C-alpha positions in Angstrom: 112.5 126.5 102.8 110.3 123.4 103.2 109.2 121.2 100.4 105.6 122.0 101.2 105.9 125.0 99.0 106.3 122.5 96.1 104.3 119.5 97.3 101.1 121.2 98.1 100.7 123.1 94.7 101.8 119.9 92.9 99.2 117.9 94.7 96.5 120.5 93.8 97.5 120.3 90.1 97.5 116.5 90.4 94.0 116.5 91.9 92.8 119.1 89.5 94.0 117.1 86.5 92.2 114.0 87.8 89.0 115.8 88.4 89.2 117.3 84.9 89.8 113.9 83.4 86.9 112.5 85.3 84.6 115.2 83.9 85.6 115.2 80.3 86.8 111.6 79.5 83.8 109.5 80.5 82.5 106.9 78.1 79.9 108.0 75.5 76.3 107.0 75.5 76.9 104.5 72.7 79.9 102.9 74.4 79.9 99.4 76.0 80.4 100.1 79.7 82.1 97.5 81.8 83.2 99.5 84.9 81.2 97.7 87.5 81.5 100.7 89.8 85.2 100.3 90.0 85.8 104.0 89.4 83.5 104.9 92.3 85.3 102.4 94.5 88.7 103.9 93.5 87.7 107.5 94.2 86.2 106.6 97.6 89.2 104.5 98.5 91.6 107.3 97.5 89.7 109.9 99.4 89.5 107.8 102.6 93.1 106.6 102.4 94.5 110.1 102.0 92.4 111.6 104.7 93.4 108.9 107.2 97.0 109.1 106.1 97.0 112.8 106.9 95.4 112.2 110.3 98.0 109.6 111.1 100.8 111.9 110.0 99.9 114.3 112.9 100.1 111.5 115.5 103.2 111.0 117.6 104.0 107.5 116.3 105.4 106.2 113.1 107.5 109.1 112.0 110.9 108.5 110.4 113.7 110.7 109.0 113.9 113.0 112.1 112.8 116.0 110.0 115.2 115.2 107.1 113.9 116.3 103.7 115.0 113.0 102.1 111.6 111.3 102.4 109.5 114.2 101.2 112.0 114.9 98.4 111.8 111.2 97.4 108.0 111.5 97.6 108.1 114.6 95.4 110.2 112.9 92.7 107.9 109.8 92.8 104.8 112.0 92.4 106.3 113.7 89.4 107.6 110.5 87.8 104.3 108.8 88.3 102.4 111.7 86.8 104.7 111.7 83.8 104.2 107.9 83.2 100.4 108.3 83.7 100.1 111.1 81.2 102.3 109.4 78.6 100.0 106.4 78.9 96.8 108.5 78.6 98.2 110.5 75.6 99.3 107.3 74.0 95.7 106.0 74.0 94.4 109.3 72.4 90.7 109.1 72.0 90.4 105.6 73.4 91.1 106.7 77.0 88.2 107.0 79.3 88.1 107.1 83.1 85.6 104.3 83.3 86.1 100.9 81.8 84.4 101.0 78.5 84.7 100.3 74.8 83.7 102.3 71.8 82.7 100.8 68.4 86.1 101.6 66.9 88.1 100.4 69.9 91.3 98.5 69.4 94.2 97.3 71.5 97.1 99.6 71.9 100.3 97.5 72.3 103.0 99.9 71.3 104.9 102.7 73.0 104.7 102.5 76.8 102.1 99.7 76.4 104.9 97.4 75.0 106.3 97.2 78.6 103.2 97.0 80.8 99.5 96.6 80.2 98.4 99.3 82.6 100.9 102.1 82.6 98.4 104.8 83.6 97.6 102.8 86.8 101.3 102.1 87.4 102.0 105.8 87.2 99.2 106.6 89.6 100.5 104.0 92.1 104.0 105.5 91.9 102.5 108.9 92.6 100.5 107.7 95.5 103.6 106.0 96.9 105.3 109.3 96.5 102.5 111.1 98.4 102.8 108.5 101.2 106.6 109.2 101.4 105.9 112.9 101.8 104.4 112.4 105.2 107.6 110.7 106.6 105.3 108.4 108.6 105.2 104.6 108.3 101.6 104.3 109.4 100.5 107.0 106.9 102.4 105.2 104.1 100.6 101.9 104.8 97.2 103.6 105.3 97.6 105.5 102.0 99.3 103.0 99.7 97.9 99.6 100.7 94.1 100.4 100.2 94.8 102.4 97.1 96.9 99.6 95.6 94.1 97.1 96.4 91.5 99.3 94.7 93.7 99.6 91.6 94.2 95.8 91.6 90.5 95.3 91.8 90.0 97.7 88.9 92.7 96.0 86.9 90.9 92.7 87.4 87.7 94.1 86.1 89.4 95.8 83.1 91.3 92.7 82.2 88.1 90.6 82.2 86.5 93.1 80.0 89.4 93.2 77.6 89.5 89.4 77.4 85.8 89.4 76.7 86.2 92.1 74.0 89.4 91.0 72.3 89.7 87.3 73.2 92.9 85.6 72.0 94.5 88.9 70.8 94.4 90.2 74.4 95.5 86.9 75.9 98.5 86.9 73.5 99.3 90.4 74.6 99.1 89.4 78.3 101.6 86.6 77.6 104.2 89.1 76.5 103.7 91.9 79.0 103.2 92.4 82.8 100.4 94.3 84.4 102.3 97.1 86.3 106.0 96.5 86.6 108.0 95.5 83.5 109.3 91.9 83.8 108.0 91.5 87.4 104.3 92.0 87.8 
């Protein structure tokens, strides 16, 4: 039995959940939108990176693990862990979560729960899942082609979001930044 029986359906559920979020959790017409097309950049980058990662996985170079299930199993665990972190973060925000960077009139900072440890846990979870997907291919080139551009797109989006949060909340957000890291607790 190969792990594809688990990885492919899990990936489809993952993609389906993200498409569903994108359709139902956009900002409202009265919200202040600050996205600067970062959501579009993110989606395009993800689509291109994954497609090129798949193409490279079929090439004869860059493979590791000699067919061992360790890398795909590691990838599977990372995908699941990343999705769990992402969904905890999304659910913690309740009605404040949108897929685009925006603020509603009753917006406030959430600094408790998972947000005590990192400022962008939903992005951190996504990055862990994409790293897991990259591991599933057992190919160094695919890993770089998938993870590096996606991480860069998320960092670009984080920059836009942090500028917007600073403009919206000023010193309150800056104080929060002084006590938390962006993506990895205690490190970054």
